[in-house]
N, C-alpha and C positions, 0 to 999 in steps of 0.2 A: 588647232585642227588637230584632231585625234588619228593617231597611227591606225592604218588596218589591222583588224583582228590576224592574228597568226592562223595560218591553216593547219589542218591536221596533214599528217602526211599522205594521207588517201585523198585529200580533197587537193594538194598542190600536186599530186601525179595525175589527178583526173584534168586539172588546169593545163599542166604541161602537155598532155595528150591532146587536148582541144586545141592547143596554140600551135602544135605541131601538123595538125591536119588542116589548120586553117593558113598554114602555111608562115607563120608569123613566129617569134621567138620570144620567149617571156624577157623582161628587162632584167639586164646583168645586175647581181646582187653586188653592191660594192662594198669592200671589206677594207678595213682600216690598217694601214701599216702601223707598228708600235708607235713611232713618233706622232701619230695623228690624235691619240686620245687626249681629250681636254685634260685630264687630271694627271697625265704621264709625266713623270719629273724629268725625264729626258726631252720634252718640248719646250722648256723654257730656254729662253735666250736666243740664239743664233741657229739657224738651220743646221749648219755644219757641227754644232755641239757634240752630238751622239758619235760621229765619227771621229771628232777630235778626241773625246773620251776614250774611245776604243784603241785608237793609235797610241794614246798616252800610256793607257794601260800595258799595250804590248810593249812599248820600250821601256817601262819599268820592270816587265818581267824578264826582258831579256837577260840579264846576269843570271837568273834562276834557271831559264832555260839552257843557257849556255854550260853553266855548272852541271845539269844534268846530263848534256851531250858529253860532256868531257868524263862524266864517271861511268857513262856507259861505253864510251872508247877506251877508258882504262880497264874496265873489265874484259874487253874484247882483247887488249893488249897481253893482260895477265894469263887468259886462255891460250893463246897462241905461243907464249913463252912456255907454258905447260908441256907444249906438243914438243917442245925442243928435248924434254927430259928423256932418258932412256926408258924403254918399254920392257915389260917382263917377257921371259921366253914363255911361250905358249906350246904345250907338248901336245893338244888334243887334236891339230890339224897337222895334214902334211904341208908343209910350205916346200914350194921350188922356188929356189932365187932366180930372180929373172934380173934385168939389167939394174944395176943399183940408181937410184936416183938420189939427189941432193938435195934432200927436204929443208935442211939447215939453211941453205941460201934463200929458198923460198920464203921460209917462214920469218927470216931477219929481215928479209925485204919488205914483207907486211908490216912488221914490229915497227920498221923504221918510217913507212909510210904512216901509220898510227902516231908515231910520235911527232910526226910533222904536223899532223891536222890536231893534236892535242897542243902543240904550243901556239898555233893559231888561234884556237879557240879561248886558250888562255889568253893571250893577248887581245882579243876581241873583247873578251868578260872585263879584262881589266879597263879597258877604254869606255865600255859602256859604263862601269861603276864610277867612274871618276866623273862622266857626263852627268849621270843621275844624282851623284852626290852635290855636284856645282848646283843643278836645279832645286834639291830639297833645301840647299843651304840658304836659298832666298826665300824661303817660307818664312813669315812673321811669327806664326804661332810654334810655340817649342814643343807642345804636344803632338801636333801634326808631323813636325821634323822629326820627333823620335820615334812615332809610328812607323812613318814610311821608309827611315832608316834601318830600324830594326827587320821591317818585312822585307823590303826590297833589296837592301846592302847586305845584311846580316842573315839572310833567308831563316829568320824565325817564324813560327806560326801565328797566325792571329790569337789563336787561343793563349799560347804561352807570353805573348805582348800584353793580352789584356789582363792576365793573372798578376804579370809583373807591375804593370801600371796601377794595379787596382781600378780598372774599369770595367764594364759590363764588356759583353763580347760586342752586343750591339752598337755600344757607343764607340768601341775601338774602330768599327767598320765605317761609322757614321764620320770619324774624323780623318781615316784614310781616305775616303771619299771626299771630304770636303778640301783635304790637303793636295788631292789630285786635281781637283776642280782649280783650286788657288794655283797650282802649276801652269795649268793651262791657260788662266788668265794673265800670269806673268811672262809667258812665252808669247801671248798674243800682244803684250803691252798694254793691257787693261789694267787700270789701277783697283787694288783689291779693297 
């Protein structure tokens, strides 16, 4: 059976008006979600495969995200420490001295709080790296292990990994994807 021909926009508007006058509505157009397309690579295997893949990517990227957070807090800490340095005297404004306030104590309290947060993030990053390293070591393919280790644990870019390994960039991405899919299989207890 052939599909009905597509209506022009004008014909579609006329049809919609006619349906509204008669009190009925047009049948709703069903849109597919990304996992429902027949040729979609994510639709292979179990239903939860896409969710598991996203969770695995997020878990593998955790050390990189924590490193970014640590760097951001380090910059904030350095900014606060520069506030402790003496300022130059300005002569262009009339300054009337008011009650002196102890800015040093307030800034040092903020610096101490940032130091505590940084240490906690470093501990979390260390634990995440250890867990991810154990999972990567379970992979059978040494190429997948090398790429996942360089990208997720060493923080190298995919371009530099591809150049160093003498692979094309697309092949490097494919090896990374296969390695992640194999990690999911190992975690779920499925033989590779």
